[in-house]
N, C-alpha and C positions, 0 to 999 in steps of 0.2 A: 281362594284358591292360592293367587300371586301371595299373597300377606304369607299367611302358610310358608310355602317355597320358599319365600323369602327367609322368614325365620328358623327353617329346620334348614339351610343351606350354609347360608350364615353362623350356622352357630357350629355345622359338621364344623366347616372353614378354620371356625376361630380354633374351636378343638382339636382339630390337629393339629396346628399350627403352634397351637400352648402349649400339647407335648409335646413334639419333635423340639420347639424351640427350646423350652424350659432342658429337655434333654441332654443338647448341645449346651449350650448353656452351663447344665450342672458338670456337662464332664470337661468345657473349657475350665472352668474354676479349679476342677482337680475334683470334685464332691464322689466321691463312690457312689458309678449306678448296678442296676444288676445285670447280673452276668448274660443276661440278651441283649440288651443296650449292643443295635450293631460299632456304636462309638464306643472306646475302650480309652483315651491318652489326648494330651495337649496337644501333642506332633498327629495325630490322624486322623484322615480326611476323609470323606464325604466321601467322596464313592474311589479305588484308589488304580489302578492302571491294570488291574485284571477284571477287577469290576466291571471295567467301560466296555473291555475286548471279550470279554466273555459269552458272546451269542452273537459278535456277530458275525461269522461263518452259519449259521444253521437260513435253511430259507425263510423259515417263520419268521422270523424277529422282525424284521422290517411289517412288514407290512403289516405287522401285529401293532407294532407304533406307532404305525400311520390309522390307525382302525382307531385308537384307545385316543391320539389327540385329536383327529375330526370329532370323534363322539364330541370329546370335552370345545372345541372349540364349537360345534353347533348350539350342545348346551348351553356355554355361556349365551348366542346370538340368542334363543332363546332365551334365555332370562332380563337378557341390555333389551330388546324389541319389548316383553310384558312391564318393564319400565317404563317406556314410555308410553304405554299405552294410555290411556285418561278411563279414570273406574266413576267417573263421575260424568257428566252428559250437558255443555257448557251450551248448549242451546241446541231448538228445535225447530228444522224449516218449515215450515206457513203457505201450505197455499193462497196467497192470493186472490189467484183467479184470474191477475191479468199477466200469467206462463211465468213472468219474474221469483213471484212468493218472495216471503218477509221470514222476520230472523225472530226470534223468542228467545229468549234468553229461559238456560234449562231450572236458574234459582227461582227466577221469577213460576214457571209451569209448577215449583217443586212446593216454594209458597205457598202460592194456591190451591191445590190439591190438597199440602197438609192441613189449612183451616181448614177450608168445608169439611177433609176428615175426620177434624178433632171436635169440629160444632158438631159430630152426627150421636147422639144420644145411648150413652153407654160406654163410650169413647173419653179417656181420663189423655190419655197425651199420642200422637201423632208425629211417627218422621218418616220422612218422603224420601227418596234417591230417585233417580231415574238415571239409567245406562242403556247402555248401546246407539243407533246412529240417525243420524242428525231426523232425516225423512223415518223410521220406523223405530221409539226413542219406547224403552221399557219401565213400566215403573217397579217400582222395590217399597216394600210399604208394611213398618212394623209399627202395631195399634199397641197399646194398654187399654184392658178394657178395667173400667169401675166394676167393683162388685157386684152392681144388676145386672151389666150387660148382657145379652145375649149373643152370643157369638154370628148367629145365623140372621140373628135378624142389621149387627154392622154391616154383616158382610150385602147382604143387601141393600142396604144403603149407601156402603159405598161402591157398588156396581151399579146401583140405577137413578145415586146424585152428582155421587164426588165424580167417578170415574168417568162419567157419562157427559160433564159437564165440562172436561180438562176435553176428554174427547172435541165436541163441538166445541171448542174455543178456540182449540189449537189445530180446527181440522186436517182430525187424523179417522183411517177410514177405523184403525183397533189401536188401543194402551193394552195392551199386558202387563197386567199385573201380581210379581207375589208377593201375597202379603200377610205376616206373619203376628198373632194371635199371643199376650200378654197380660195374663188375669196381676192389674195393683197387686201388692198384699197389702191388707187392712184386719184390723183386730175383730175378733165375732164382737158383735154385739150383746151385750146383754139384756136378760129379762126383764124387770120386776114384776 
């Protein structure tokens, strides 16, 4: 979600800046611009004195300007906070029984879960990513199935073996997982 929002917002901002900047540059260089373009000469200004003072006397003007700027500030803050949030879980808190707990590296748990998942019958490739909170991690698993791999059998093995072992070894009550399955492309076998 954040990656898509970043690409859309950056693309829109870039497009707007490119169009406006290119138009202002073209006008400044004396290139003819369309008749609808607001700037028409080298000596033209972005906002004339009349444009700056046009709406000052209206009662709705300043509340509208302040509301639009407030929305822009809130969107910018949301975007900044979304950038600072980690996409991957760096560590998992394990209950060690002494009341203090221990810390397990997220990469280590991802690697162990990925290796055990890749060893299941019918799995060609496995990618595991942990996210969520330290005390309540979630797993996102992408599996590429071999031609003979049965999805129901692979999911049963994943749930009963790999996820159960990861839950037990990390001392977690639950480890929810989102699994995406994709088949490996292969050539048709010839029968002679």
